[in-house]
C-alpha positions in Angstrom: -81.5 -77.5 52.3 -80.3 -75.9 49.1 -82.6 -75.5 45.8 -81.1 -74.6 42.5 -82.0 -73.2 39.2 -80.0 -72.6 36.0 -80.7 -70.6 32.7 -79.4 -68.3 30.2 -79.1 -64.6 29.8 -80.1 -63.2 26.2 -78.7 -59.9 24.7 -81.7 -57.5 26.2 -83.8 -55.7 23.7 -82.1 -52.2 22.7 -79.1 -53.1 24.8 -75.5 -54.3 23.2 -74.0 -57.3 24.5 -71.5 -55.1 26.8 -74.3 -53.5 28.3 -76.0 -56.5 28.9 -73.1 -58.3 30.4 -72.6 -55.2 32.6 -76.0 -55.0 33.9 -76.2 -58.5 34.7 -73.3 -58.8 36.9 -73.5 -55.3 38.3 -77.0 -56.6 39.9 -75.4 -59.6 41.5 -72.6 -57.9 42.6 -74.6 -54.9 44.2 -72.7 -53.7 47.4 -76.0 -53.6 49.5 -76.6 -57.1 49.1 -73.2 -58.6 49.4 -71.9 -57.0 52.4 -69.9 -54.1 50.4 -68.2 -56.9 48.0 -67.1 -59.1 50.8 -69.3 -62.0 49.5 -68.3 -61.7 45.9 -65.7 -64.0 44.2 -64.6 -64.8 40.8 -62.8 -67.3 38.5 -60.5 -66.2 35.8 -61.5 -62.7 35.9 -61.8 -60.2 38.2 -65.2 -59.0 40.0 -65.1 -55.1 38.6 -64.2 -56.0 35.1 -65.8 -59.4 34.7 -68.3 -58.1 32.1 -65.4 -56.5 30.0 -63.2 -59.8 30.2 -66.0 -62.2 29.3 -66.9 -60.2 26.1 -63.4 -59.9 25.2 -63.1 -64.1 25.3 -66.2 -63.9 23.4 -64.6 -62.1 20.7 -61.5 -64.1 21.0 -64.2 -67.0 20.3 -65.4 -65.7 17.1 -62.0 -64.9 15.7 -60.7 -68.2 16.1 -63.7 -70.4 15.5 -65.6 -68.1 13.0 -68.9 -68.6 14.8 -71.2 -66.0 16.4 -71.8 -66.4 19.9 -75.3 -64.9 19.6 -77.0 -66.2 16.7 -80.6 -66.0 15.3 -82.4 -69.0 15.1 -85.6 -67.5 14.0 -87.3 -67.9 17.1 -87.0 -71.8 17.1 -84.6 -71.8 20.1 -82.5 -68.9 22.4 -78.9 -68.1 22.1 -77.5 -67.1 25.2 -74.5 -64.4 25.8 -74.0 -65.7 29.4 -75.4 -68.2 31.9 -76.7 -67.7 35.2 -77.5 -70.2 38.2 -79.0 -69.6 41.4 -78.6 -71.5 44.7 -80.9 -70.9 47.4 -80.7 -72.2 51.1 -83.5 -72.6 53.9 -84.0 -69.4 56.2 -81.7 -69.8 59.3 -79.7 -73.0 58.2 -76.7 -71.4 57.0 -74.3 -68.3 57.5 -73.4 -66.3 54.6 -69.7 -67.4 54.8 -70.4 -70.9 54.7 -73.0 -70.3 51.9 -70.4 -68.7 49.9 -68.0 -71.3 50.7 -70.3 -73.9 49.3 -71.3 -71.8 46.2 -67.5 -71.6 45.4 -67.2 -75.2 45.7 -70.3 -75.7 43.5 -69.0 -73.5 41.0 -65.6 -75.3 40.9 -67.2 -78.8 40.6 -69.9 -77.8 38.1 -67.9 -75.4 35.7 -64.7 -77.8 36.0 -62.4 -74.6 35.3 -63.5 -74.1 32.0 -65.8 -71.1 32.1 -65.0 -67.5 33.7 -67.4 -66.8 36.6 -68.8 -64.5 39.1 -70.3 -65.6 42.2 -72.2 -63.5 44.8 -73.8 -64.3 48.3 -76.7 -62.0 48.9 -78.1 -61.6 52.3 -80.9 -59.2 51.8 -83.7 -61.6 52.3 -84.7 -64.3 54.7 -83.1 -67.0 52.6 -79.4 -66.7 51.9 -78.6 -67.4 48.1 -75.9 -67.6 45.6 -75.9 -65.9 42.4 -73.6 -67.3 39.7 -73.1 -65.5 36.4 -70.7 -67.7 33.7 -69.5 -66.9 30.5 -71.2 -69.0 27.6 -67.9 -69.5 26.0 -65.4 -71.8 27.9 -61.4 -71.7 27.7 -61.6 -74.8 25.5 -63.3 -72.8 22.6 -66.6 -74.3 23.0 -70.1 -72.9 24.1 -72.0 -74.2 27.2 -74.9 -76.3 26.2 -78.0 -76.3 28.4 -79.7 -79.9 28.2 -82.6 -81.3 29.9 -79.6 -83.1 32.1 -77.9 -80.0 33.1 -80.1 -79.0 36.0 -80.3 -82.6 37.5 -76.8 -82.8 37.3 -76.4 -79.2 39.0 -79.3 -80.1 41.7 -77.1 -83.7 42.3 -73.9 -81.5 43.2 -75.5 -79.0 45.3 -77.2 -81.8 47.4 -73.9 -83.6 47.9 -71.9 -80.6 49.1 -74.9 -79.8 51.4 -74.8 -83.2 52.9 -70.9 -82.8 53.2 -71.5 -79.6 55.4 -74.4 -81.0 57.5 -77.0 -79.4 56.0 -80.6 -80.9 54.9 -81.4 -81.9 51.2 -84.4 -81.8 49.0 -86.1 -85.2 49.2 -87.5 -85.9 45.5 -90.9 -87.0 44.8 -91.3 -90.4 43.5 -91.5 -89.1 39.7 -88.0 -87.1 40.3 -86.1 -90.1 41.4 -85.5 -91.4 37.8 -82.9 -89.0 37.1 -79.3 -89.2 35.5 -76.3 -91.0 37.3 -72.8 -91.8 36.8 -72.7 -94.4 39.2 -70.6 -97.6 38.0 -72.8 -100.7 37.5 -71.1 -104.1 37.2 -72.5 -106.3 34.1 -74.9 -109.1 34.3 -72.2 -111.2 32.5 -69.6 -110.4 35.2 -71.9 -111.1 37.9 -72.7 -114.5 36.5 -68.9 -115.2 35.7 -68.3 -114.4 39.4 -71.0 -116.6 40.6 -70.0 -119.8 38.5 -66.6 -119.5 39.9 -67.6 -119.6 43.2 -70.1 -122.5 42.8 -67.4 -124.4 40.9 -65.3 -124.1 43.7 -67.7 -125.1 46.6 -69.2 -127.9 44.3 -68.3 -131.7 44.5 -69.8 -132.6 41.2 -71.5 -131.0 38.1 -74.8 -132.2 39.5 -73.8 -130.2 42.8 -73.0 -127.0 40.7 -76.3 -126.8 38.9 -78.1 -127.2 42.1 -76.2 -124.5 43.6 -76.8 -122.1 40.5 -80.4 -122.9 40.6 -80.6 -121.3 44.0 -79.6 -118.0 42.3 -80.4 -118.5 38.6 -83.0 -120.1 36.2 -81.0 -122.7 34.6 -81.6 -124.2 31.3 -79.3 -127.4 30.9 -81.8 -129.0 28.5 -80.2 -127.8 25.0 -77.0 -127.5 23.3 -75.8 -124.8 25.5 -75.9 -124.2 29.3 -77.7 -120.9 29.9 -78.6 -118.6 33.0 -80.9 -115.8 34.0 -80.7 -114.5 37.5 -83.6 -114.5 39.5 -83.2 -111.4 41.8 -81.3 -108.7 39.7 -83.9 -107.9 36.7 -81.7 -109.9 33.9 -84.3 -110.2 31.0 -82.5 -112.6 28.7 -80.8 -115.9 29.1 -77.0 -115.8 29.0 -75.2 -118.7 27.1 -72.4 -119.8 29.4 -69.7 -120.3 26.6 -70.0 -116.5 25.7 -68.4 -115.8 28.9 -64.9 -116.9 27.7 -62.3 -119.7 28.0 -63.4 -122.1 30.7 -67.1 -121.6 30.8 -68.5 -123.9 28.0 -70.7 -127.2 29.6 -67.6 -129.2 28.6 -65.1 -127.1 30.4 -67.4 -126.5 33.4 -68.1 -130.3 33.8 -64.3 -130.7 33.7 -63.6 -127.8 36.3 -66.5 -129.5 38.6 -64.6 -132.5 38.5 -61.4 -130.9 39.3 -59.6 -132.1 36.1 -58.5 -128.6 35.4 -58.3 -125.1 37.5 -58.9 -122.0 35.6 -56.3 -119.3 35.8 -57.4 -116.2 36.7 -55.1 -113.6 34.8 -56.1 -110.8 37.0 -54.5 -112.7 39.9 -50.6 -112.1 38.3 -51.8 -108.2 37.8 -52.9 -107.9 41.4 -49.7 -109.5 42.6 -48.0 -107.1 40.8 -49.8 -104.0 41.8 -49.6 -105.3 45.6 -45.6 -105.6 45.1 -45.5 -102.2 43.8 -47.7 -100.6 46.5 -45.4 -101.9 49.1 -42.3 -100.8 47.3 -43.3 -97.3 47.3 -44.6 -97.5 50.9 -41.2 -98.8 52.0 -39.3 -96.1 50.3 -41.9 -93.5 51.7 -41.2 -94.7 55.2 -37.4 -95.0 54.7 -37.4 -91.2 53.6 -39.7 -90.0 56.1 -40.4 -92.4 59.0 -43.6 -93.9 60.0 -44.9 -91.4 62.2 -47.9 -90.6 59.6 -50.1 -88.6 61.4 -47.3 -86.3 62.6 -46.3 -86.0 59.1 -49.8 -85.2 57.8 -50.5 -82.5 60.3 -47.2 -80.7 59.3 -48.2 -81.1 55.6 -51.5 -79.6 56.2 -50.6 -76.8 58.1 -48.1 -75.7 55.0 -50.7 -76.4 52.8 -53.1 -74.2 54.5 -50.3 -71.2 54.6 -49.8 -71.8 50.9 -53.3 -72.0 50.1 -54.0 -68.4 51.8 -50.8 -66.9 49.8 -52.1 -68.5 46.7 -55.3 -67.1 47.1 -54.1 -63.7 47.5 -51.8 -64.2 44.7 -54.7 -65.2 42.3 -56.6 -62.5 43.3 -53.7 -59.8 42.1 -53.0 -61.7 39.3 -56.4 -61.7 38.2 -56.6 -57.8 38.7 -53.3 -57.6 36.8 -54.5 -59.6 33.9 -57.6 -57.4 33.5 -55.7 -54.2 33.5 -53.4 -55.7 31.1 -56.6 -56.8 29.0 -57.6 -52.9 29.1 -54.4 -51.7 28.1 -54.5 -54.2 24.8 -58.1 -53.1 24.1 -57.5 -49.2 24.3 -54.5 -49.8 22.1 -56.7 -52.1 19.6 -59.4 -49.9 19.4 -58.2 -46.4 19.3 -58.5 -45.7 15.6 -62.3 -47.0 15.7 -62.8 -44.8 19.0 -61.6 -41.8 16.9 -63.2 -42.5 13.6 -66.7 -43.1 15.6 -66.2 -39.6 17.5 -65.5 -37.8 14.1 -68.2 -35.9 12.3 -69.6 -37.2 9.0 -69.3 -40.9 10.1 -71.9 -42.9 8.2 -74.5 -44.8 10.6 -73.9 -48.1 9.5 -70.1 -47.8 10.6 -71.6 -46.7 13.9 -73.7 -49.9 14.4 -71.0 -52.1 12.9 -68.6 -51.0 15.4 -70.9 -50.7 18.5 -69.4 -53.2 20.5 -65.8 -52.1 19.9 -66.6 -48.7 20.8 -68.4 -49.6 24.0 -65.4 -51.9 24.7 -63.2 -49.1 24.4 -65.2 -47.1 26.9 -65.4 -49.6 29.4 -61.4 -50.2 29.0 -60.9 -46.4 29.6 -63.2 -46.6 32.7 -61.2 -49.4 34.3 -58.0 -48.2 34.0 -59.0 -44.9 35.3 -60.6 -46.5 38.2 -57.1 -48.2 38.8 -55.0 -45.1 38.1 -53.3 -46.4 35.3 -52.3 -44.3 32.2 -52.8 -46.1 28.8 -49.0 -45.0 27.9 -47.8 -47.3 30.7 -48.5 -50.6 28.8 -44.9 -51.9 28.6 -44.0 -51.3 32.1 -47.2 -52.7 33.2 -46.2 -55.7 31.3 -43.1 -56.4 32.9 -44.9 -56.0 36.4 -47.7 -58.7 35.2 -44.6 -61.2 34.2 -43.3 -60.9 37.9 -46.5 -61.4 39.2 -47.5 -64.4 37.0 -43.8 -65.8 38.1 -44.6 -65.3 41.7 -48.1 -67.1 41.2 -46.4 -70.1 39.7 -44.2 -70.7 42.3 -46.9 -70.9 44.9 -48.8 -73.3 42.7 -45.8 -75.4 42.1 -45.2 -75.4 45.8 -49.1 -76.4 46.8 -49.1 -79.2 44.4 -45.7 -80.6 45.7 -47.5 -80.5 49.3 -50.5 -82.2 47.8 -48.5 -85.0 46.2 -46.3 -85.5 49.4 -49.7 -86.1 51.4 -51.2 -88.3 49.0 -48.0 -90.5 48.8 -48.0 -90.6 52.8 -51.8 -91.5 52.7 -51.1 -94.3 50.2 -47.8 -95.7 52.4 -50.0 -95.6 55.5 -53.0 -97.4 54.1 -50.7 -100.0 52.7 -48.8 -100.7 56.0 -52.4 -100.8 58.0 -53.6 -103.6 55.4 -50.3 -105.4 55.7 -50.5 -105.4 59.3 -54.0 -106.7 59.6 -53.4 -109.1 56.8 -55.7 -108.0 54.0 -55.0 -107.7 50.3 -52.6 -104.7 50.0 -55.0 -102.9 47.2 -58.8 -103.1 47.4 -60.3 -105.1 44.5 -61.9 -102.7 41.8 -65.4 -102.9 40.8 -69.0 -100.8 40.8 -72.3 -101.7 42.2 -73.8 -105.2 41.5 -77.6 -105.3 40.4 -79.4 -106.9 43.1 -76.8 -107.7 45.6 
């Protein structure tokens, strides 16, 4: 069982955005709570320099959009510099490693690769819990908006992941059950249209058709139009049959029940074409790779696992290199600001206006010193960064190719099994039906 929470982080009174970001991320990365940093992960930033990279991304946002990340709304609403989430598990239900894995999956699905984030699993309490801090500005140059639906969406994702990992979930109370859902629902008209087709196919006459429909629908056949309303699925208003399209007016239904004409279903031809296309792809795959699907899948999954491990290692190396590159750029960019800021006789207004640039310069210098890289080695490091990026792109391309090969194999296997069992090659599409 896991509970979730999400809110924003404002710039703290008397502190700058850089200091606020540094303090917030430093708290969740506390080595005493994360097994000396073993239970810390990040995305599109390096854990040790995440605060610096997030503030730099916000400066780029302000430069490109002309809008401030932190605005003064006169007390009417809050303006956040970072967002924070928490996911807490029941005591003794999960190991630290599994909790961290679930947290990483939750961050990936919730943030969808748009925001820089750091996730840290704390093990200093009886209940293991994940802390997340992510940038309020995304890669699409848009700010994250916290709405009344956000927490509901987060808790649904968390519950789903807990179920997948065999953990219990929080059972909502009655008033909590009415919440946002992405579930696809078939319309009343589509259900009615399908029921009419089935009753026409089974009916011997128009009267027999109406009797069959009356078992499922309230039927009004006294006026100019034939109208129906379901007895079971919550439909509130009558639907006139002619509005369903060609073949559904009173006159056309009478002809169809008398077997004077058949209604061609245009989806039938589309389905046949899709089935033929799927079978052609399956035959091509089998000719090339054989029909021993399970053996092929095992080899592909083993190769994917090895590639994934190499990819994770390369990603960490790339994120660290990009962080160092960002520090080198920052030192070069803000060197004049630092020199003037430190000089004597600088107006106080200048110090206030360039406080953020000054602190970013100091942070960049500190990070470069920790990585033992001199600021004058910028060009040499840039060539090294390009090499690291090429290696990462090659591994990513290899992983994607293996993933595509596995997907094609699974499709070929499914088509083969359906053909052998005499079922339709591709399952019909559709959503959940009301009252069905």
